[in-house]
C-alpha positions in Angstrom: 78.5 4.2 16.9 79.5 7.0 14.8 76.9 8.8 12.4 78.2 11.3 9.6 76.5 13.5 7.8 77.8 15.2 5.1 76.3 18.6 3.3 74.8 16.6 0.6 72.9 14.4 3.3 71.9 17.3 5.2 70.4 18.7 1.8 68.4 15.9 1.4 66.9 15.5 4.7 66.0 19.1 4.3 64.3 18.7 1.2 62.1 15.9 2.3 61.2 17.8 5.4 60.2 20.6 3.6 58.0 18.6 1.3 56.1 16.8 4.4 55.7 20.2 5.9 54.2 21.8 2.6 51.9 18.5 2.5 50.5 20.0 5.8 50.4 23.5 5.1 48.0 22.5 2.5 45.2 20.5 4.0 42.5 20.4 1.4 42.4 17.3 1.0 41.8 16.6 4.3 39.1 19.3 4.5 37.4 17.8 1.4 37.0 14.2 3.3 35.4 15.9 6.4 33.5 18.1 4.1 32.1 14.7 2.7 31.7 13.6 6.4 29.5 15.6 8.0 27.6 16.3 4.6 26.9 12.5 4.7 26.1 12.9 8.6 23.9 15.6 8.0 22.1 14.0 5.2 21.5 11.0 7.1 21.7 11.6 10.9 19.8 14.8 11.5 17.2 14.7 8.6 16.3 10.9 9.1 16.3 11.2 13.2 14.9 14.6 13.3 17.4 15.8 15.5 20.1 18.6 16.3 23.6 17.6 16.7 23.1 17.8 20.2 20.4 15.3 20.0 17.7 16.7 21.0 14.6 16.4 19.0 13.1 18.9 16.5 10.3 20.6 17.5 7.4 18.9 15.8 5.2 20.5 13.1 2.5 22.6 14.2 -1.2 21.6 13.4 -1.4 23.9 10.5 1.6 22.9 9.1 0.2 19.3 9.4 -3.0 20.1 7.9 -1.3 22.2 4.8 0.9 19.0 4.2 -2.4 16.8 4.3 -3.9 19.1 1.6 -0.6 18.7 -0.3 0.6 15.2 -0.1 -2.8 13.0 0.0 -0.1 10.3 1.8 0.3 12.5 4.8 4.3 12.6 4.4 5.3 14.5 7.8 9.0 14.5 7.9 10.2 17.5 9.3 12.2 19.4 7.4 11.3 17.5 4.2 8.2 18.1 2.5 9.6 17.6 -0.8 13.6 17.2 0.2 15.0 20.6 -1.0 16.8 21.5 2.1 17.8 17.9 2.7 19.2 17.8 -1.1 20.6 21.2 -1.0 23.3 20.5 2.2 26.7 21.0 0.5 30.5 21.9 1.8 33.2 23.9 0.2 37.0 22.8 1.5 39.9 25.0 1.4 43.6 24.6 2.4 42.8 25.3 6.1 39.1 25.2 6.3 35.7 23.5 5.6 32.0 24.9 5.5 29.2 22.9 5.2 26.0 24.4 5.0 23.1 25.3 2.3 22.1 28.4 0.1 18.6 28.1 0.2 17.1 31.2 1.1 15.2 29.7 4.0 18.1 27.1 5.5 18.9 29.8 8.0 15.3 30.2 9.2 15.0 26.3 9.9 18.9 26.6 11.4 18.2 29.5 13.9 14.4 29.8 13.9 12.6 33.2 13.1 9.2 34.5 14.5 6.7 31.9 14.7 9.0 29.1 12.8 10.9 26.9 15.7 15.0 26.3 15.4 15.6 23.2 14.1 19.4 22.7 14.1 20.6 20.3 11.3 23.8 21.6 11.1 26.5 21.1 13.2 28.8 18.0 14.7 28.3 15.5 17.3 30.6 14.7 19.9 31.1 11.3 18.2 31.6 12.8 14.7 33.8 15.5 16.6 36.1 12.4 17.9 35.8 10.7 14.5 37.0 14.5 12.5 40.2 14.2 15.2 40.8 10.9 14.4 40.9 11.8 10.4 43.6 14.2 11.0 45.4 12.2 13.2 45.8 9.6 10.5 46.3 12.7 7.9 49.1 13.8 9.6 50.7 10.5 10.2 50.3 9.7 6.7 51.8 12.1 5.6 54.3 12.8 7.9 55.5 9.1 7.5 55.2 8.4 3.8 52.5 8.0 1.3 49.9 10.8 1.1 
């Protein structure tokens, strides 16, 4: 079996490969998908389950905070970090060609993530091991799609 390539064939192959590589140099689309996924997981998992990405439960509200909430909300709404839902609604993402950032621009967001003074840390940002595995699977699929065609 003989395979023959001429300069034109090689040039076409090189052009095709360069186009594939270019698509992988700017992975904004992939990182946007990761941002959407992590944003949804944060909103739907962390805030619903009231737990950190490592699975640990958030510290309960202090008795003083419970008393404040009872005065404010006659119904006794006691979801942690969800007095009026502003923090939960503020979770957003920013994606670029080689990164994604997920977070909140609220002034008090970092206080709740890391704790400060008498406010305990209640981490809501981050990814679980299962989410990391899913993101890796998303990455493999993205690369495969852009290497083998489509995309």
